[in-house]
C-alpha positions in Angstrom: -16.7 69.1 16.3 -16.9 71.1 13.0 -14.0 70.7 10.6 -12.8 73.9 9.2 -10.3 72.3 6.8 -10.7 69.0 4.9 -8.5 67.6 2.2 -9.1 64.3 0.3 -6.3 62.6 -1.7 -4.7 66.0 -2.2 -1.6 66.2 -4.3 0.6 68.9 -5.7 3.4 67.7 -8.0 6.2 69.7 -9.7 7.5 67.3 -12.4 9.4 64.7 -10.4 8.8 66.5 -7.0 5.8 65.4 -5.0 5.4 68.4 -2.7 2.1 67.1 -1.4 1.2 63.5 -2.1 -2.3 61.9 -1.7 -2.9 63.8 1.6 -6.1 63.3 3.4 -6.3 65.4 6.6 -8.7 67.6 8.5 -8.5 70.3 11.2 -11.3 71.1 13.7 -12.5 74.6 14.4 -11.4 76.7 17.4 -8.2 74.9 18.2 -4.5 75.6 17.9 -3.0 73.0 15.5 0.7 72.3 15.0 1.8 71.4 11.5 5.2 69.8 11.8 7.7 68.5 9.2 11.3 68.7 8.1 12.5 71.3 5.5 10.9 70.3 2.2 8.2 68.2 3.9 5.4 70.1 2.1 4.1 72.3 4.9 4.3 75.6 3.1 2.9 74.1 -0.1 0.0 72.7 1.9 -0.8 76.1 3.4 -0.6 77.7 0.0 -3.1 75.2 -1.3 -5.4 75.7 1.6 -5.3 79.5 1.0 -6.0 79.3 -2.7 -2.6 80.4 -3.8 -1.8 77.2 -5.7 -3.8 74.9 -7.9 -3.8 71.2 -6.8 -2.6 68.6 -9.2 -5.4 66.3 -7.9 -7.6 65.8 -5.0 -10.1 68.0 -3.1 -9.9 70.9 -0.6 -12.6 72.3 1.5 -12.2 75.3 3.8 -15.3 76.3 5.7 -17.0 73.7 3.5 -16.0 75.4 0.2 -13.1 75.4 -2.3 -10.7 78.2 -1.4 -9.8 78.9 -5.0 -10.8 82.4 -6.1 -13.3 82.3 -3.2 -13.7 85.8 -1.7 -15.9 84.6 1.1 -13.3 82.1 2.3 -10.4 84.5 1.9 -12.2 87.2 4.0 -12.2 84.8 6.9 -8.6 83.7 6.5 -5.2 85.3 7.4 -2.0 83.8 6.1 1.3 84.9 7.7 4.0 83.4 5.5 7.7 82.8 6.1 9.8 85.5 4.4 6.8 87.7 3.6 7.9 90.6 1.4 6.5 94.1 1.1 7.1 97.0 -1.3 10.4 98.8 -0.4 8.6 102.2 -0.1 6.2 100.8 2.5 6.5 101.4 6.2 5.0 99.1 8.9 2.1 101.6 9.5 1.1 101.1 5.8 1.0 97.3 6.2 -1.0 97.6 9.4 -3.5 100.0 7.8 -4.1 97.8 4.8 -4.5 94.7 7.1 -7.0 96.6 9.2 -9.1 97.3 6.1 -9.0 93.6 5.0 -10.1 91.9 8.2 -13.6 92.7 9.5 -12.7 91.4 13.0 -9.6 93.6 13.2 -8.7 94.9 16.7 -6.7 98.1 16.4 -6.2 98.4 20.2 -4.6 94.9 20.2 -2.5 95.9 17.2 -1.2 99.0 19.0 -0.4 96.9 22.1 1.6 94.5 20.0 3.5 97.3 18.2 4.6 98.5 21.6 5.5 95.0 22.8 7.7 94.4 19.8 9.0 98.0 19.7 8.2 98.1 16.0 9.3 101.4 14.4 6.1 102.2 12.5 7.6 105.0 10.3 10.8 103.3 9.2 11.1 102.0 5.6 10.5 98.3 5.3 13.9 97.8 3.5 15.6 99.2 6.6 14.0 96.8 9.1 15.7 93.8 10.6 14.6 90.3 9.9 13.0 90.2 13.4 11.2 93.4 12.9 9.7 92.1 9.6 8.6 89.0 11.5 7.0 91.2 14.1 4.8 92.8 11.4 3.4 89.5 10.4 2.8 88.4 14.0 0.9 91.7 14.7 -1.3 91.2 11.7 -1.9 87.5 12.4 -3.0 88.2 16.0 -4.9 91.5 15.6 -6.8 90.2 12.5 -8.8 87.9 14.7 -9.5 85.9 11.5 -11.6 82.8 11.8 -8.7 80.8 10.3 -5.1 82.0 10.8 -2.0 80.4 9.3 1.4 81.1 10.8 4.2 79.6 8.6 7.4 79.9 10.6 6.4 83.4 11.8 9.3 84.2 14.1 12.4 84.3 11.8 15.0 86.7 13.3 13.2 87.0 16.7 15.3 86.3 19.8 14.1 83.9 22.5 12.4 86.7 24.5 10.5 88.0 21.5 9.4 84.5 20.5 8.1 84.0 24.1 6.2 87.3 23.8 4.7 86.0 20.6 3.6 82.7 22.2 2.2 84.4 25.2 0.3 87.0 23.2 -1.1 84.4 20.8 -2.3 82.1 23.6 -3.9 85.0 25.6 -5.7 86.3 22.5 -6.9 82.9 21.5 -8.2 82.2 25.0 -10.2 85.5 24.8 -11.2 85.1 21.2 -11.2 81.4 20.1 -10.6 80.7 16.4 -8.7 78.1 14.3 -5.0 78.6 14.2 -2.5 76.5 12.3 1.2 76.9 13.2 4.1 75.6 11.2 7.3 75.6 13.4 10.8 74.3 13.7 11.0 75.3 17.4 8.9 72.3 18.4 9.4 72.2 22.1 8.9 75.9 22.3 5.4 75.8 20.6 4.4 72.5 22.2 2.6 74.2 25.2 0.4 76.1 22.7 -0.7 73.1 20.7 -3.9 71.1 21.0 -3.3 68.9 18.1 -0.1 67.8 16.2 0.0 66.9 12.5 3.3 65.6 11.1 3.9 65.4 7.4 6.9 64.0 5.6 7.8 63.9 2.0 4.3 65.4 1.3 2.5 62.6 3.1 0.8 62.3 6.5 2.8 60.5 9.1 0.7 61.1 12.2 -2.1 63.3 13.5 -3.1 63.3 17.2 -4.6 65.4 19.9 -1.7 66.4 22.2 -3.4 64.6 25.1 -3.1 61.4 23.1 0.6 61.9 22.9 1.3 61.5 26.6 2.0 57.8 26.1 2.9 57.9 22.4 6.7 57.5 22.9 9.2 56.9 25.7 13.0 57.1 25.9 15.1 54.4 27.6 18.8 54.8 28.3 21.4 52.4 29.7 24.3 50.2 28.7 24.4 49.0 25.1 24.1 45.4 26.2 21.0 46.1 28.3 19.4 48.2 25.5 20.1 45.4 23.0 18.3 43.0 25.2 15.4 45.4 25.8 14.7 46.3 22.2 13.4 42.9 21.2 10.2 43.6 23.3 9.3 47.1 21.9 9.0 49.0 18.6 12.1 51.2 18.3 11.6 54.6 16.5 15.2 55.8 17.0 18.4 54.7 18.6 21.6 56.5 19.5 24.8 54.8 20.6 27.7 56.6 22.3 30.5 54.5 23.5 29.1 51.7 25.7 25.8 53.6 26.3 22.6 53.6 24.2 19.3 55.5 24.2 16.3 54.4 22.3 13.0 56.1 21.6 10.2 53.6 21.5 6.6 53.8 20.5 4.1 53.6 23.4 2.2 52.5 25.2 4.6 50.3 27.1 3.4 46.9 28.2 3.8 45.7 31.7 6.2 43.0 30.6 8.4 45.6 28.8 8.3 47.9 31.8 9.3 45.1 34.1 12.2 44.1 31.7 13.4 47.7 31.6 13.4 47.9 35.4 15.3 44.6 35.6 17.9 45.9 33.2 18.2 49.1 35.1 17.3 51.3 32.2 16.4 54.9 32.8 12.9 55.7 31.5 11.5 59.1 30.5 8.6 60.3 28.5 9.8 61.5 25.1 9.2 65.1 24.3 7.3 66.2 21.3 10.5 67.1 19.5 12.0 63.6 20.4 8.8 62.0 19.0 8.9 64.2 15.8 12.6 63.3 15.2 11.9 59.7 15.8 8.9 59.3 13.5 10.5 61.4 10.6 13.8 59.5 10.8 11.9 56.2 10.8 10.0 57.3 7.7 13.3 58.4 6.0 14.9 55.0 6.7 11.9 53.2 5.4 12.0 55.1 2.1 15.7 54.3 1.7 15.0 50.6 2.1 12.1 50.7 -0.3 
């Protein structure tokens, strides 16, 4: 499968802050990728590096096989919808849509019009008078209707209610199915976006923690719950990612797959077993990384 994005030992440092640190990662074409990380993990910095908005401190970046820096060819095939996107106060949504239509050669105006109606976006209202959700809707419309070969959505739904976010997910998935391209989504609503994703990449403290196809995550982590004494006995046979104790009860998230001996022990101890959600796995691996840094 062709890799649209490749980085090698990529770093972006700001004095003592290592926003991205020695990151080697790649993303295949025509898939929806999830880029996950806690606040300050380096997600936005990575996207800015990939779209040529920042110079790397060290390392290499290839987008469509070329450096994205001052590369018109790469940028014409790319759409970046950034968290907190700002526009001139005198602009109205119709101005933004018109400019975007002229920038993206695969632009679908009919699709843009459908999305404007879906999000009930007032096209002739001044940008400065729009709500946070309406501003987010502008970015979502541009990101989907652009049909760019590579589209970045960096927390694109700020201010959208649950219904509007679902409309975004449904519209994106439907458009992607009809017009495959490479999409990279950064999100805090992990369980909401999980059904969209084909791969998951987790970064923390500017470094890669994990990258897997979603299908590979089915047996990546499990949750076991029961009495504290039973969980204490069980944890010696598994790799614990996270543990929560409340009174006499405990829950542990453990890395899979689970061996037959561990499964038998859990059954004997009458522990309740469930497959960990993507959000549970994300919390577990990032917390494990944080604790490891504190011990170092």
